[in-house]
PDB file of all heavy atoms in Angstrom:
ATOM      1  N   MET A   1      18.927  19.066  13.060  1.00  0.00           N
ATOM      2  CA  MET A   1      19.576  17.786  12.889  1.00  0.00           C
ATOM      3  C   MET A   1      21.009  17.887  13.402  1.00  0.00           C
ATOM      4  O   MET A   1      21.673  18.896  13.192  1.00  0.00           O
ATOM      5  CB  MET A   1      19.569  17.436  11.409  1.00  0.00           C
ATOM      6  CG  MET A   1      19.893  16.024  11.136  1.00  0.00           C
ATOM      7  SD  MET A   1      18.428  15.149  10.904  1.00  0.00           S
ATOM      8  CE  MET A   1      18.352  14.163   9.681  1.00  0.00           C
ATOM      9  N   ALA A   2      21.448  16.864  14.041  1.00  0.00           N
ATOM     10  CA  ALA A   2      22.804  16.855  14.596  1.00  0.00           C
ATOM     11  C   ALA A   2      23.858  16.854  13.485  1.00  0.00           C
ATOM     12  O   ALA A   2      23.701  16.181  12.470  1.00  0.00           O
ATOM     13  CB  ALA A   2      22.996  15.630  15.476  1.00  0.00           C
ATOM     14  N   LYS A   3      24.920  17.623  13.669  1.00  0.00           N
ATOM     15  CA  LYS A   3      26.017  17.638  12.700  1.00  0.00           C
ATOM     16  C   LYS A   3      26.870  16.398  12.818  1.00  0.00           C
ATOM     17  O   LYS A   3      27.303  15.837  11.818  1.00  0.00           O
ATOM     18  CB  LYS A   3      26.885  18.878  12.897  1.00  0.00           C
ATOM     19  CG  LYS A   3      26.225  20.160  12.481  1.00  0.00           C
ATOM     20  CD  LYS A   3      27.072  21.400  12.588  1.00  0.00           C
ATOM     21  CE  LYS A   3      28.430  21.277  13.165  1.00  0.00           C
ATOM     22  NZ  LYS A   3      29.156  22.521  13.293  1.00  0.00           N
ATOM     23  N   ASP A   4      27.120  15.964  14.013  1.00  0.00           N
ATOM     24  CA  ASP A   4      27.955  14.795  14.262  1.00  0.00           C
ATOM     25  C   ASP A   4      27.177  13.789  15.086  1.00  0.00           C
ATOM     26  O   ASP A   4      26.514  14.145  16.053  1.00  0.00           O
ATOM     27  CB  ASP A   4      29.220  15.183  15.034  1.00  0.00           C
ATOM     28  CG  ASP A   4      30.170  16.026  14.208  1.00  0.00           C
ATOM     29  OD1 ASP A   4      30.401  15.682  13.040  1.00  0.00           O
ATOM     30  OD2 ASP A   4      30.683  17.022  14.746  1.00  0.00           O
ATOM     31  N   VAL A   5      27.268  12.542  14.701  1.00  0.00           N
ATOM     32  CA  VAL A   5      26.676  11.460  15.475  1.00  0.00           C
ATOM     33  C   VAL A   5      27.830  10.642  16.030  1.00  0.00           C
ATOM     34  O   VAL A   5      28.651  10.135  15.269  1.00  0.00           O
ATOM     35  CB  VAL A   5      25.750  10.579  14.622  1.00  0.00           C
ATOM     36  CG1 VAL A   5      25.213   9.418  15.428  1.00  0.00           C
ATOM     37  CG2 VAL A   5      24.610  11.412  14.048  1.00  0.00           C
ATOM     38  N   LEU A   6      27.901  10.561  17.343  1.00  0.00           N
ATOM     39  CA  LEU A   6      28.992   9.839  17.986  1.00  0.00           C
ATOM     40  C   LEU A   6      28.545   8.438  18.375  1.00  0.00           C
ATOM     41  O   LEU A   6      27.389   8.218  18.713  1.00  0.00           O
ATOM     42  CB  LEU A   6      29.472  10.593  19.221  1.00  0.00           C
ATOM     43  CG  LEU A   6      30.000  11.997  18.954  1.00  0.00           C
ATOM     44  CD1 LEU A   6      30.380  12.669  20.256  1.00  0.00           C
ATOM     45  CD2 LEU A   6      31.178  11.957  18.003  1.00  0.00           C
ATOM     46  N   CYS A   7      29.466   7.501  18.297  1.00  0.00           N
ATOM     47  CA  CYS A   7      29.188   6.108  18.626  1.00  0.00           C
ATOM     48  C   CYS A   7      30.461   5.463  19.159  1.00  0.00           C
ATOM     49  O   CYS A   7      31.539   5.658  18.605  1.00  0.00           O
ATOM     50  CB  CYS A   7      28.726   5.374  17.368  1.00  0.00           C
ATOM     51  SG  CYS A   7      28.462   3.615  17.618  1.00  0.00           S
ATOM     52  N   GLU A   8      30.339   4.699  20.232  1.00  0.00           N
ATOM     53  CA  GLU A   8      31.488   4.021  20.820  1.00  0.00           C
ATOM     54  C   GLU A   8      31.482   2.521  20.530  1.00  0.00           C
ATOM     55  O   GLU A   8      32.287   1.788  21.069  1.00  0.00           O
ATOM     56  CB  GLU A   8      31.514   4.260  22.326  1.00  0.00           C
ATOM     57  CG  GLU A   8      31.753   5.700  22.688  1.00  0.00           C
ATOM     58  CD  GLU A   8      31.836   5.924  24.186  1.00  0.00           C
ATOM     59  OE1 GLU A   8      31.721   4.949  24.959  1.00  0.00           O
ATOM     60  OE2 GLU A   8      31.995   7.079  24.586  1.00  0.00           O
ATOM     61  N   VAL A   9      30.579   2.053  19.689  1.00  0.00           N
ATOM     62  CA  VAL A   9      30.464   0.626  19.393  1.00  0.00           C
ATOM     63  C   VAL A   9      31.397   0.294  18.230  1.00  0.00           C
ATOM     64  O   VAL A   9      31.003   0.288  17.072  1.00  0.00           O
ATOM     65  CB  VAL A   9      29.003   0.244  19.072  1.00  0.00           C
ATOM     66  CG1 VAL A   9      28.881  -1.259  18.848  1.00  0.00           C
ATOM     67  CG2 VAL A   9      28.075   0.701  20.183  1.00  0.00           C
ATOM     68  N   ASN A  10      32.657   0.018  18.552  1.00  0.00           N
ATOM     69  CA  ASN A  10      33.646  -0.190  17.496  1.00  0.00           C
ATOM     70  C   ASN A  10      33.496  -1.526  16.778  1.00  0.00           C
ATOM     71  O   ASN A  10      34.213  -1.801  15.826  1.00  0.00           O
ATOM     72  CB  ASN A  10      35.073   0.003  18.009  1.00  0.00           C
ATOM     73  CG  ASN A  10      35.447  -0.987  19.094  1.00  0.00           C
ATOM     74  OD1 ASN A  10      34.705  -1.904  19.394  1.00  0.00           O
ATOM     75  ND2 ASN A  10      36.613  -0.785  19.678  1.00  0.00           N
ATOM     76  N   SER A  11      32.540  -2.348  17.186  1.00  0.00           N
ATOM     77  CA  SER A  11      32.255  -3.583  16.457  1.00  0.00           C
ATOM     78  C   SER A  11      31.199  -3.374  15.371  1.00  0.00           C
ATOM     79  O   SER A  11      30.819  -4.310  14.674  1.00  0.00           O
ATOM     80  CB  SER A  11      31.798  -4.678  17.428  1.00  0.00           C
ATOM     81  OG  SER A  11      30.629  -4.268  18.117  1.00  0.00           O
ATOM     82  N   CYS A  12      30.731  -2.137  15.193  1.00  0.00           N
ATOM     83  CA  CYS A  12      29.754  -1.806  14.145  1.00  0.00           C
ATOM     84  C   CYS A  12      30.494  -1.405  12.876  1.00  0.00           C
ATOM     85  O   CYS A  12      31.503  -0.698  12.928  1.00  0.00           O
ATOM     86  CB  CYS A  12      28.863  -0.649  14.600  1.00  0.00           C
ATOM     87  SG  CYS A  12      27.613  -0.183  13.366  1.00  0.00           S
ATOM     88  N   LYS A  13      29.989  -1.823  11.717  1.00  0.00           N
ATOM     89  CA  LYS A  13      30.662  -1.499  10.455  1.00  0.00           C
ATOM     90  C   LYS A  13      30.641  -0.002  10.148  1.00  0.00           C
ATOM     91  O   LYS A  13      31.430   0.478   9.362  1.00  0.00           O
ATOM     92  CB  LYS A  13      30.087  -2.304   9.295  1.00  0.00           C
ATOM     93  CG  LYS A  13      28.813  -1.795   8.692  1.00  0.00           C
ATOM     94  CD  LYS A  13      28.433  -2.660   7.501  1.00  0.00           C
ATOM     95  CE  LYS A  13      27.537  -1.936   6.539  1.00  0.00           C
ATOM     96  NZ  LYS A  13      27.280  -2.727   5.335  1.00  0.00           N
ATOM     97  N   TYR A  14      29.752   0.771  10.785  1.00  0.00           N
ATOM     98  CA  TYR A  14      29.676   2.215  10.556  1.00  0.00           C
ATOM     99  C   TYR A  14      30.557   3.025  11.507  1.00  0.00           C
ATOM    100  O   TYR A  14      30.653   4.234  11.376  1.00  0.00           O
ATOM    101  CB  TYR A  14      28.227   2.697  10.670  1.00  0.00           C
ATOM    102  CG  TYR A  14      27.334   2.065   9.645  1.00  0.00           C
ATOM    103  CD1 TYR A  14      26.332   1.184  10.015  1.00  0.00           C
ATOM    104  CD2 TYR A  14      27.490   2.337   8.290  1.00  0.00           C
ATOM    105  CE1 TYR A  14      25.513   0.588   9.076  1.00  0.00           C
ATOM    106  CE2 TYR A  14      26.680   1.749   7.341  1.00  0.00           C
ATOM    107  CZ  TYR A  14      25.692   0.881   7.736  1.00  0.00           C
ATOM    108  OH  TYR A  14      24.892   0.302   6.792  1.00  0.00           O
ATOM    109  N   TRP A  15      31.173   2.362  12.477  1.00  0.00           N
ATOM    110  CA  TRP A  15      32.033   3.061  13.423  1.00  0.00           C
ATOM    111  C   TRP A  15      33.234   3.634  12.682  1.00  0.00           C
ATOM    112  O   TRP A  15      33.855   2.977  11.863  1.00  0.00           O
ATOM    113  CB  TRP A  15      32.484   2.117  14.528  1.00  0.00           C
ATOM    114  CG  TRP A  15      33.369   2.761  15.546  1.00  0.00           C
ATOM    115  CD1 TRP A  15      32.964   3.476  16.626  1.00  0.00           C
ATOM    116  CD2 TRP A  15      34.787   2.761  15.577  1.00  0.00           C
ATOM    117  NE1 TRP A  15      34.050   3.928  17.341  1.00  0.00           N
ATOM    118  CE2 TRP A  15      35.195   3.493  16.692  1.00  0.00           C
ATOM    119  CE3 TRP A  15      35.768   2.234  14.758  1.00  0.00           C
ATOM    120  CZ2 TRP A  15      36.518   3.701  17.023  1.00  0.00           C
ATOM    121  CZ3 TRP A  15      37.092   2.438  15.083  1.00  0.00           C
ATOM    122  CH2 TRP A  15      37.453   3.159  16.212  1.00  0.00           C
ATOM    123  N   ALA A  16      33.561   4.890  12.956  1.00  0.00           N
ATOM    124  CA  ALA A  16      34.699   5.558  12.316  1.00  0.00           C
ATOM    125  C   ALA A  16      35.593   6.174  13.384  1.00  0.00           C
ATOM    126  O   ALA A  16      35.186   6.341  14.538  1.00  0.00           O
ATOM    127  CB  ALA A  16      34.201   6.632  11.344  1.00  0.00           C
ATOM    128  N   ALA A  17      36.791   6.526  12.997  1.00  0.00           N
ATOM    129  CA  ALA A  17      37.772   7.115  13.912  1.00  0.00           C
ATOM    130  C   ALA A  17      37.171   8.291  14.674  1.00  0.00           C
ATOM    131  O   ALA A  17      36.348   9.035  14.138  1.00  0.00           O
ATOM    132  CB  ALA A  17      39.000   7.568  13.134  1.00  0.00           C
ATOM    133  N   GLY A  18      37.580   8.433  15.903  1.00  0.00           N
ATOM    134  CA  GLY A  18      37.078   9.513  16.745  1.00  0.00           C
ATOM    135  C   GLY A  18      35.687   9.241  17.277  1.00  0.00           C
ATOM    136  O   GLY A  18      34.989  10.158  17.688  1.00  0.00           O
ATOM    137  N   ASN A  19      35.269   7.980  17.255  1.00  0.00           N
ATOM    138  CA  ASN A  19      33.936   7.573  17.711  1.00  0.00           C
ATOM    139  C   ASN A  19      32.806   8.244  16.942  1.00  0.00           C
ATOM    140  O   ASN A  19      31.771   8.596  17.502  1.00  0.00           O
ATOM    141  CB  ASN A  19      33.764   7.800  19.217  1.00  0.00           C
ATOM    142  CG  ASN A  19      34.556   6.818  20.037  1.00  0.00           C
ATOM    143  OD1 ASN A  19      34.879   5.728  19.570  1.00  0.00           O
ATOM    144  ND2 ASN A  19      34.890   7.182  21.250  1.00  0.00           N
ATOM    145  N   HIS A  20      32.995   8.418  15.650  1.00  0.00           N
ATOM    146  CA  HIS A  20      31.951   8.972  14.786  1.00  0.00           C
ATOM    147  C   HIS A  20      31.197   7.849  14.092  1.00  0.00           C
ATOM    148  O   HIS A  20      31.740   6.770  13.863  1.00  0.00           O
ATOM    149  CB  HIS A  20      32.553   9.910  13.739  1.00  0.00           C
ATOM    150  CG  HIS A  20      33.054  11.177  14.326  1.00  0.00           C
ATOM    151  ND1 HIS A  20      32.245  12.260  14.577  1.00  0.00           N
ATOM    152  CD2 HIS A  20      34.279  11.533  14.750  1.00  0.00           C
ATOM    153  CE1 HIS A  20      32.950  13.233  15.119  1.00  0.00           C
ATOM    154  NE2 HIS A  20      34.203  12.808  15.246  1.00  0.00           N
ATOM    155  N   CYS A  21      29.950   8.096  13.752  1.00  0.00           N
ATOM    156  CA  CYS A  21      29.146   7.138  13.009  1.00  0.00           C
ATOM    157  C   CYS A  21      29.188   7.533  11.537  1.00  0.00           C
ATOM    158  O   CYS A  21      28.881   8.670  11.183  1.00  0.00           O
ATOM    159  CB  CYS A  21      27.704   7.134  13.509  1.00  0.00           C
ATOM    160  SG  CYS A  21      26.660   5.977  12.586  1.00  0.00           S
ATOM    161  N   GLY A  22      29.567   6.590  10.683  1.00  0.00           N
ATOM    162  CA  GLY A  22      29.682   6.861   9.253  1.00  0.00           C
ATOM    163  C   GLY A  22      28.451   6.485   8.446  1.00  0.00           C
ATOM    164  O   GLY A  22      28.465   6.566   7.219  1.00  0.00           O
ATOM    165  N   ALA A  23      27.356   6.084   9.097  1.00  0.00           N
ATOM    166  CA  ALA A  23      26.134   5.716   8.374  1.00  0.00           C
ATOM    167  C   ALA A  23      25.496   6.952   7.745  1.00  0.00           C
ATOM    168  O   ALA A  23      25.571   8.053   8.292  1.00  0.00           O
ATOM    169  CB  ALA A  23      25.149   5.043   9.325  1.00  0.00           C
ATOM    170  N   SER A  24      24.854   6.776   6.603  1.00  0.00           N
ATOM    171  CA  SER A  24      24.204   7.901   5.934  1.00  0.00           C
ATOM    172  C   SER A  24      22.914   8.314   6.637  1.00  0.00           C
ATOM    173  O   SER A  24      22.438   9.441   6.473  1.00  0.00           O
ATOM    174  CB  SER A  24      23.918   7.564   4.476  1.00  0.00           C
ATOM    175  OG  SER A  24      23.071   6.437   4.393  1.00  0.00           O
ATOM    176  N   SER A  25      22.326   7.418   7.419  1.00  0.00           N
ATOM    177  CA  SER A  25      21.156   7.740   8.233  1.00  0.00           C
ATOM    178  C   SER A  25      21.187   6.845   9.468  1.00  0.00           C
ATOM    179  O   SER A  25      21.838   5.811   9.487  1.00  0.00           O
ATOM    180  CB  SER A  25      19.858   7.540   7.451  1.00  0.00           C
ATOM    181  OG  SER A  25      19.711   6.189   7.089  1.00  0.00           O
ATOM    182  N   ILE A  26      20.476   7.269  10.506  1.00  0.00           N
ATOM    183  CA  ILE A  26      20.454   6.551  11.775  1.00  0.00           C
ATOM    184  C   ILE A  26      19.000   6.220  12.108  1.00  0.00           C
ATOM    185  O   ILE A  26      18.120   7.073  11.996  1.00  0.00           O
ATOM    186  CB  ILE A  26      21.029   7.421  12.923  1.00  0.00           C
ATOM    187  CG1 ILE A  26      22.425   7.923  12.574  1.00  0.00           C
ATOM    188  CG2 ILE A  26      21.018   6.670  14.246  1.00  0.00           C
ATOM    189  CD1 ILE A  26      23.465   6.849  12.434  1.00  0.00           C
ATOM    190  N   TYR A  27      18.758   4.987  12.542  1.00  0.00           N
ATOM    191  CA  TYR A  27      17.413   4.549  12.918  1.00  0.00           C
ATOM    192  C   TYR A  27      17.450   4.062  14.365  1.00  0.00           C
ATOM    193  O   TYR A  27      18.072   3.050  14.670  1.00  0.00           O
ATOM    194  CB  TYR A  27      16.954   3.449  11.975  1.00  0.00           C
ATOM    195  CG  TYR A  27      15.555   2.923  12.219  1.00  0.00           C
ATOM    196  CD1 TYR A  27      14.506   3.764  12.575  1.00  0.00           C
ATOM    197  CD2 TYR A  27      15.279   1.575  12.084  1.00  0.00           C
ATOM    198  CE1 TYR A  27      13.238   3.286  12.782  1.00  0.00           C
ATOM    199  CE2 TYR A  27      14.001   1.076  12.289  1.00  0.00           C
ATOM    200  CZ  TYR A  27      12.980   1.937  12.633  1.00  0.00           C
ATOM    201  OH  TYR A  27      11.721   1.451  12.850  1.00  0.00           O
ATOM    202  N   VAL A  28      16.802   4.798  15.269  1.00  0.00           N
ATOM    203  CA  VAL A  28      16.762   4.458  16.685  1.00  0.00           C
ATOM    204  C   VAL A  28      15.306   4.203  17.063  1.00  0.00           C
ATOM    205  O   VAL A  28      14.422   4.970  16.688  1.00  0.00           O
ATOM    206  CB  VAL A  28      17.343   5.597  17.556  1.00  0.00           C
ATOM    207  CG1 VAL A  28      17.244   5.260  19.025  1.00  0.00           C
ATOM    208  CG2 VAL A  28      18.781   5.884  17.151  1.00  0.00           C
ATOM    209  N   VAL A  29      15.081   3.118  17.804  1.00  0.00           N
ATOM    210  CA  VAL A  29      13.719   2.775  18.220  1.00  0.00           C
ATOM    211  C   VAL A  29      13.661   2.627  19.734  1.00  0.00           C
ATOM    212  O   VAL A  29      14.671   2.397  20.385  1.00  0.00           O
ATOM    213  CB  VAL A  29      13.232   1.469  17.557  1.00  0.00           C
ATOM    214  CG1 VAL A  29      13.186   1.610  16.055  1.00  0.00           C
ATOM    215  CG2 VAL A  29      14.072   0.291  17.967  1.00  0.00           C
ATOM    216  N   SER A  30      12.449   2.749  20.259  1.00  0.00           N
ATOM    217  CA  SER A  30      12.204   2.484  21.680  1.00  0.00           C
ATOM    218  C   SER A  30      11.904   1.001  21.839  1.00  0.00           C
ATOM    219  O   SER A  30      11.168   0.428  21.035  1.00  0.00           O
ATOM    220  CB  SER A  30      11.012   3.314  22.157  1.00  0.00           C
ATOM    221  OG  SER A  30      10.622   2.895  23.450  1.00  0.00           O
ATOM    222  N   ASN A  31      12.473   0.377  22.852  1.00  0.00           N
ATOM    223  CA  ASN A  31      12.130  -1.019  23.103  1.00  0.00           C
ATOM    224  C   ASN A  31      11.022  -1.129  24.152  1.00  0.00           C
ATOM    225  O   ASN A  31      10.784  -2.185  24.707  1.00  0.00           O
ATOM    226  CB  ASN A  31      13.368  -1.852  23.488  1.00  0.00           C
ATOM    227  CG  ASN A  31      14.107  -1.327  24.689  1.00  0.00           C
ATOM    228  OD1 ASN A  31      13.513  -0.750  25.582  1.00  0.00           O
ATOM    229  ND2 ASN A  31      15.406  -1.511  24.711  1.00  0.00           N
ATOM    230  N   ARG A  32      10.332  -0.020  24.393  1.00  0.00           N
ATOM    231  CA  ARG A  32       9.216   0.058  25.342  1.00  0.00           C
ATOM    232  C   ARG A  32       7.973   0.623  24.673  1.00  0.00           C
ATOM    233  O   ARG A  32       7.273   1.444  25.248  1.00  0.00           O
ATOM    234  CB  ARG A  32       9.588   0.959  26.512  1.00  0.00           C
ATOM    235  CG  ARG A  32      10.707   0.453  27.338  1.00  0.00           C
ATOM    236  CD  ARG A  32      10.144   0.016  28.604  1.00  0.00           C
ATOM    237  NE  ARG A  32      11.163  -0.464  29.494  1.00  0.00           N
ATOM    238  CZ  ARG A  32      10.875  -1.017  30.625  1.00  0.00           C
ATOM    239  NH1 ARG A  32       9.633  -1.122  31.001  1.00  0.00           N
ATOM    240  NH2 ARG A  32      11.829  -1.464  31.397  1.00  0.00           N
ATOM    241  N   GLY A  33       7.697   0.244  23.450  1.00  0.00           N
ATOM    242  CA  GLY A  33       6.578   0.836  22.734  1.00  0.00           C
ATOM    243  C   GLY A  33       7.036   2.126  22.077  1.00  0.00           C
ATOM    244  O   GLY A  33       8.170   2.236  21.652  1.00  0.00           O
ATOM    245  N   LYS A  34       6.176   3.124  22.029  1.00  0.00           N
ATOM    246  CA  LYS A  34       6.525   4.371  21.350  1.00  0.00           C
ATOM    247  C   LYS A  34       7.203   5.395  22.237  1.00  0.00           C
ATOM    248  O   LYS A  34       7.685   6.398  21.754  1.00  0.00           O
ATOM    249  CB  LYS A  34       5.278   4.991  20.715  1.00  0.00           C
ATOM    250  CG  LYS A  34       4.762   4.180  19.551  1.00  0.00           C
ATOM    251  CD  LYS A  34       3.721   4.933  18.785  1.00  0.00           C
ATOM    252  CE  LYS A  34       3.322   4.126  17.571  1.00  0.00           C
ATOM    253  NZ  LYS A  34       2.574   4.877  16.610  1.00  0.00           N
ATOM    254  N   GLN A  35       7.244   5.164  23.542  1.00  0.00           N
ATOM    255  CA  GLN A  35       7.848   6.135  24.444  1.00  0.00           C
ATOM    256  C   GLN A  35       8.978   5.507  25.237  1.00  0.00           C
ATOM    257  O   GLN A  35       8.876   4.381  25.683  1.00  0.00           O
ATOM    258  CB  GLN A  35       6.806   6.706  25.408  1.00  0.00           C
ATOM    259  CG  GLN A  35       5.749   7.526  24.714  1.00  0.00           C
ATOM    260  CD  GLN A  35       4.856   8.236  25.708  1.00  0.00           C
ATOM    261  OE1 GLN A  35       5.035   8.155  26.915  1.00  0.00           O
ATOM    262  NE2 GLN A  35       3.879   8.945  25.195  1.00  0.00           N
ATOM    263  N   ALA A  36      10.057   6.256  25.382  1.00  0.00           N
ATOM    264  CA  ALA A  36      11.192   5.827  26.197  1.00  0.00           C
ATOM    265  C   ALA A  36      11.441   6.885  27.263  1.00  0.00           C
ATOM    266  O   ALA A  36      11.239   8.072  27.025  1.00  0.00           O
ATOM    267  CB  ALA A  36      12.431   5.651  25.337  1.00  0.00           C
ATOM    268  N   SER A  37      11.867   6.447  28.422  1.00  0.00           N
ATOM    269  CA  SER A  37      12.162   7.375  29.519  1.00  0.00           C
ATOM    270  C   SER A  37      13.642   7.680  29.637  1.00  0.00           C
ATOM    271  O   SER A  37      14.031   8.665  30.242  1.00  0.00           O
ATOM    272  CB  SER A  37      11.675   6.784  30.845  1.00  0.00           C
ATOM    273  OG  SER A  37      10.288   6.572  30.806  1.00  0.00           O
ATOM    274  N   ASN A  38      14.496   6.797  29.069  1.00  0.00           N
ATOM    275  CA  ASN A  38      15.937   7.011  29.142  1.00  0.00           C
ATOM    276  C   ASN A  38      16.618   6.245  28.003  1.00  0.00           C
ATOM    277  O   ASN A  38      15.972   5.474  27.293  1.00  0.00           O
ATOM    278  CB  ASN A  38      16.472   6.568  30.506  1.00  0.00           C
ATOM    279  CG  ASN A  38      16.097   5.154  30.837  1.00  0.00           C
ATOM    280  OD1 ASN A  38      16.390   4.236  30.078  1.00  0.00           O
ATOM    281  ND2 ASN A  38      15.435   4.950  31.975  1.00  0.00           N
ATOM    282  N   SER A  39      17.904   6.454  27.831  1.00  0.00           N
ATOM    283  CA  SER A  39      18.619   5.852  26.704  1.00  0.00           C
ATOM    284  C   SER A  39      18.671   4.329  26.778  1.00  0.00           C
ATOM    285  O   SER A  39      18.754   3.661  25.746  1.00  0.00           O
ATOM    286  CB  SER A  39      20.034   6.437  26.600  1.00  0.00           C
ATOM    287  OG  SER A  39      20.768   6.145  27.775  1.00  0.00           O
ATOM    288  N   GLU A  40      18.590   3.753  27.989  1.00  0.00           N
ATOM    289  CA  GLU A  40      18.606   2.304  28.132  1.00  0.00           C
ATOM    290  C   GLU A  40      17.373   1.649  27.521  1.00  0.00           C
ATOM    291  O   GLU A  40      17.354   0.456  27.262  1.00  0.00           O
ATOM    292  CB  GLU A  40      18.741   1.900  29.604  1.00  0.00           C
ATOM    293  CG  GLU A  40      20.122   2.134  30.184  1.00  0.00           C
ATOM    294  CD  GLU A  40      20.372   3.581  30.593  1.00  0.00           C
ATOM    295  OE1 GLU A  40      19.410   4.367  30.752  1.00  0.00           O
ATOM    296  OE2 GLU A  40      21.550   3.936  30.739  1.00  0.00           O
ATOM    297  N   GLU A  41      16.337   2.427  27.293  1.00  0.00           N
ATOM    298  CA  GLU A  41      15.103   1.911  26.717  1.00  0.00           C
ATOM    299  C   GLU A  41      15.058   2.102  25.193  1.00  0.00           C
ATOM    300  O   GLU A  41      13.991   1.993  24.591  1.00  0.00           O
ATOM    301  CB  GLU A  41      13.902   2.578  27.381  1.00  0.00           C
ATOM    302  CG  GLU A  41      13.789   2.224  28.845  1.00  0.00           C
ATOM    303  CD  GLU A  41      12.654   2.930  29.558  1.00  0.00           C
ATOM    304  OE1 GLU A  41      11.955   3.762  28.944  1.00  0.00           O
ATOM    305  OE2 GLU A  41      12.456   2.649  30.750  1.00  0.00           O
ATOM    306  N   THR A  42      16.189   2.385  24.587  1.00  0.00           N
ATOM    307  CA  THR A  42      16.251   2.572  23.140  1.00  0.00           C
ATOM    308  C   THR A  42      17.282   1.627  22.524  1.00  0.00           C
ATOM    309  O   THR A  42      18.165   1.119  23.212  1.00  0.00           O
ATOM    310  CB  THR A  42      16.619   4.027  22.777  1.00  0.00           C
ATOM    311  OG1 THR A  42      17.917   4.313  23.274  1.00  0.00           O
ATOM    312  CG2 THR A  42      15.618   5.017  23.337  1.00  0.00           C
ATOM    313  N   ASP A  43      17.150   1.403  21.227  1.00  0.00           N
ATOM    314  CA  ASP A  43      18.077   0.547  20.484  1.00  0.00           C
ATOM    315  C   ASP A  43      18.399   1.200  19.143  1.00  0.00           C
ATOM    316  O   ASP A  43      17.522   1.757  18.488  1.00  0.00           O
ATOM    317  CB  ASP A  43      17.449  -0.823  20.198  1.00  0.00           C
ATOM    318  CG  ASP A  43      17.225  -1.638  21.449  1.00  0.00           C
ATOM    319  OD1 ASP A  43      18.181  -1.806  22.221  1.00  0.00           O
ATOM    320  OD2 ASP A  43      16.096  -2.113  21.641  1.00  0.00           O
ATOM    321  N   CYS A  44      19.656   1.071  18.720  1.00  0.00           N
ATOM    322  CA  CYS A  44      20.070   1.564  17.415  1.00  0.00           C
ATOM    323  C   CYS A  44      19.875   0.446  16.403  1.00  0.00           C
ATOM    324  O   CYS A  44      20.586  -0.553  16.418  1.00  0.00           O
ATOM    325  CB  CYS A  44      21.534   1.999  17.436  1.00  0.00           C
ATOM    326  SG  CYS A  44      22.132   2.549  15.827  1.00  0.00           S
ATOM    327  N   LYS A  45      18.937   0.586  15.511  1.00  0.00           N
ATOM    328  CA  LYS A  45      18.659  -0.417  14.485  1.00  0.00           C
ATOM    329  C   LYS A  45      19.587  -0.251  13.286  1.00  0.00           C
ATOM    330  O   LYS A  45      19.574  -1.073  12.373  1.00  0.00           O
ATOM    331  CB  LYS A  45      17.202  -0.343  14.038  1.00  0.00           C
ATOM    332  CG  LYS A  45      16.229  -0.714  15.124  1.00  0.00           C
ATOM    333  CD  LYS A  45      16.391  -2.163  15.494  1.00  0.00           C
ATOM    334  CE  LYS A  45      15.341  -2.589  16.497  1.00  0.00           C
ATOM    335  NZ  LYS A  45      15.499  -3.952  16.922  1.00  0.00           N
ATOM    336  N   THR A  46      20.404   0.782  13.269  1.00  0.00           N
ATOM    337  CA  THR A  46      21.371   0.994  12.203  1.00  0.00           C
ATOM    338  C   THR A  46      22.555   0.048  12.351  1.00  0.00           C
ATOM    339  O   THR A  46      23.233  -0.265  11.376  1.00  0.00           O
ATOM    340  CB  THR A  46      21.853   2.462  12.210  1.00  0.00           C
ATOM    341  OG1 THR A  46      20.702   3.314  12.169  1.00  0.00           O
ATOM    342  CG2 THR A  46      22.742   2.774  11.029  1.00  0.00           C
ATOM    343  N   PHE A  47      22.792  -0.438  13.553  1.00  0.00           N
ATOM    344  CA  PHE A  47      23.949  -1.303  13.835  1.00  0.00           C
ATOM    345  C   PHE A  47      24.029  -2.488  12.887  1.00  0.00           C
ATOM    346  O   PHE A  47      23.047  -3.197  12.664  1.00  0.00           O
ATOM    347  CB  PHE A  47      23.884  -1.814  15.274  1.00  0.00           C
ATOM    348  CG  PHE A  47      24.962  -2.834  15.579  1.00  0.00           C
ATOM    349  CD1 PHE A  47      26.229  -2.431  15.940  1.00  0.00           C
ATOM    350  CD2 PHE A  47      24.710  -4.181  15.459  1.00  0.00           C
ATOM    351  CE1 PHE A  47      27.229  -3.353  16.203  1.00  0.00           C
ATOM    352  CE2 PHE A  47      25.687  -5.132  15.711  1.00  0.00           C
ATOM    353  CZ  PHE A  47      26.956  -4.704  16.081  1.00  0.00           C
ATOM    354  N   GLU A  48      25.204  -2.697  12.333  1.00  0.00           N
ATOM    355  CA  GLU A  48      25.535  -3.901  11.576  1.00  0.00           C
ATOM    356  C   GLU A  48      26.923  -4.325  12.039  1.00  0.00           C
ATOM    357  O   GLU A  48      27.834  -3.489  12.118  1.00  0.00           O
ATOM    358  CB  GLU A  48      25.552  -3.637  10.079  1.00  0.00           C
ATOM    359  CG  GLU A  48      24.190  -3.407   9.479  1.00  0.00           C
ATOM    360  CD  GLU A  48      24.237  -3.294   7.969  1.00  0.00           C
ATOM    361  OE1 GLU A  48      25.004  -4.045   7.323  1.00  0.00           O
ATOM    362  OE2 GLU A  48      23.516  -2.444   7.441  1.00  0.00           O
ATOM    363  N   PRO A  49      27.096  -5.605  12.347  1.00  0.00           N
ATOM    364  CA  PRO A  49      28.411  -6.037  12.833  1.00  0.00           C
ATOM    365  C   PRO A  49      29.513  -5.849  11.794  1.00  0.00           C
ATOM    366  O   PRO A  49      29.278  -6.033  10.604  1.00  0.00           O
ATOM    367  CB  PRO A  49      28.215  -7.517  13.175  1.00  0.00           C
ATOM    368  CG  PRO A  49      26.958  -7.931  12.510  1.00  0.00           C
ATOM    369  CD  PRO A  49      26.159  -6.696  12.252  1.00  0.00           C
ATOM    370  N   LYS A  50      30.669  -5.461  12.274  1.00  0.00           N
ATOM    371  CA  LYS A  50      31.845  -5.320  11.413  1.00  0.00           C
ATOM    372  C   LYS A  50      32.357  -6.724  11.116  1.00  0.00           C
ATOM    373  O   LYS A  50      32.513  -7.541  12.018  1.00  0.00           O
ATOM    374  CB  LYS A  50      32.910  -4.515  12.131  1.00  0.00           C
ATOM    375  CG  LYS A  50      34.060  -4.082  11.255  1.00  0.00           C
ATOM    376  CD  LYS A  50      35.125  -3.372  12.059  1.00  0.00           C
ATOM    377  CE  LYS A  50      34.631  -2.060  12.620  1.00  0.00           C
ATOM    378  NZ  LYS A  50      35.689  -1.288  13.275  1.00  0.00           N
ATOM    379  N   ILE A  51      32.580  -6.991   9.863  1.00  0.00           N
ATOM    380  CA  ILE A  51      33.043  -8.332   9.475  1.00  0.00           C
ATOM    381  C   ILE A  51      34.547  -8.330   9.274  1.00  0.00           C
ATOM    382  O   ILE A  51      35.153  -7.458   8.835  1.00  0.00           O
ATOM    383  CB  ILE A  51      32.334  -8.811   8.197  1.00  0.00           C
ATOM    384  CG1 ILE A  51      30.859  -8.907   8.463  1.00  0.00           C
ATOM    385  CG2 ILE A  51      32.896 -10.136   7.748  1.00  0.00           C
ATOM    386  CD1 ILE A  51      30.013  -9.238   7.265  1.00  0.00           C
TER     387      ILE A  51
END
C-alpha cells in the first residue's frame, strides 16, 4: 500500500498542503468497464468539492 497519496486537485475537500490527499481511503474506478489502459481512463470517486 502506498505511504503517500498525492493529488493536485486543490478544489477537493481532501486536498492537503504539499499536494497530499487527506482522505482515510481512496476509491478509483475505471470508466471503461473493469480494465483501464491509462490514467485518463480512470476516475477518483473519493473526490468531494471543497465548500
